C-alpha positions in Angstrom: 7.5 4.7 31.3 8.7 1.7 29.4 6.7 -1.4 28.4 8.2 -4.8 27.9 5.8 -6.1 25.2 2.5 -6.1 23.4 0.2 -8.9 24.5 -3.2 -10.3 23.2 -5.3 -11.0 26.3 -7.5 -14.1 26.2 -10.2 -14.3 28.9 -13.9 -15.4 28.9 -16.6 -13.3 27.4 -19.5 -15.6 26.7 -21.6 -16.9 29.5 -21.9 -14.6 32.5 -20.9 -11.5 30.5 -21.1 -9.1 33.4 -18.8 -11.2 35.5 -16.5 -11.9 32.6 -16.2 -8.3 31.7 -15.2 -7.4 35.3 -12.6 -10.3 35.2 -11.2 -9.2 31.8 -10.7 -5.7 33.1 -8.8 -7.1 36.1 -6.7 -9.1 33.6 -5.9 -6.0 31.6 -4.8 -4.2 34.8 -2.6 -7.3 35.6 -0.9 -6.9 32.2 -0.2 -3.2 32.9 1.4 -4.1 36.2 3.7 -6.4 34.3 4.7 -3.5 32.0 2.8 -4.9 29.1 0.5 -3.2 26.7 -2.6 -5.5 26.4 -5.2 -5.7 23.7 -8.5 -7.4 24.4 -10.8 -7.5 21.3 -13.6 -8.9 23.4 -13.6 -5.8 25.5 -13.5 -3.4 22.6 -15.5 -4.9 19.8 -18.5 -6.1 21.9 -19.3 -2.6 23.1 -22.7 -1.3 22.3 -22.9 0.0 18.7 -19.8 -1.9 17.5 -20.4 -5.6 17.1 -23.1 -7.9 18.6 -21.5 -11.0 19.9 -24.8 -12.8 19.9 -25.0 -12.6 16.1 -22.8 -15.3 14.5 -21.5 -13.1 11.6 -20.6 -10.3 13.9 -18.9 -12.6 16.4 -16.9 -14.1 13.6 -15.9 -10.7 12.3 -14.7 -9.6 15.8 -12.7 -12.9 16.2 -11.1 -12.5 12.8 -10.1 -8.8 13.6 -8.6 -10.0 16.8 -6.5 -12.5 14.9 -5.1 -9.7 12.7 -4.1 -7.7 15.8 -2.4 -10.9 17.2 0.2 -10.7 14.4 1.6 -7.5 15.9 1.8 -8.8 19.5 4.8 -10.4 21.1 2.7 -13.1 22.9 -0.8 -14.2 23.9 -1.6 -14.3 27.6 -4.4 -16.7 28.6 -6.1 -16.1 32.0 -7.6 -19.3 33.2 -9.5 -18.6 36.5 -12.9 -18.7 34.9 -12.2 -21.5 32.5 -11.6 -21.6 28.7 -14.4 -20.7 26.3 -14.8 -21.6 22.7 -13.7 -18.1 21.7 -10.6 -18.5 23.8 -9.9 -21.8 22.3 -10.0 -20.2 18.8 -7.6 -17.6 20.0 -5.2 -20.1 21.5 -5.3 -22.2 18.3 -4.6 -19.1 16.2 -1.6 -18.2 18.4 -0.3 -21.8 18.0 -0.8 -21.7 14.2 1.3 -18.6 13.9 4.0 -19.8 16.3 3.3 -17.2 18.9 4.3 -17.6 22.5 1.4 -18.4 24.8 1.6 -17.7 28.6 -0.9 -19.2 30.9 -1.9 -17.0 33.9 -4.2 -16.8 36.9 -5.3 -13.9 38.9 -6.3 -16.0 41.9 -3.4 -18.4 42.1 -5.3 -21.5 40.8 
């Protein structure tokens, strides 16, 4: 099996966390169907016992760690069906600052 590229996935986490996690998992699957290797820090770092997204310091740590991973990715993919959260805005801004390609996507054709 060959993969085309490494991608950083941006999708909502804050708000309706249960709904957003289900959506993020579907976005990850979509990336795999495109022969991409996705990384979604908001799916990994927010798991129980890792970082608490409701604590400002831990949220900032998770976002900063995601920015480090972005340096190794080929592009950032932003899934827009559920809107753009402040965390996603930070990720988009970081991608722009480092000159990384940003691809806007929808699972539902919006």
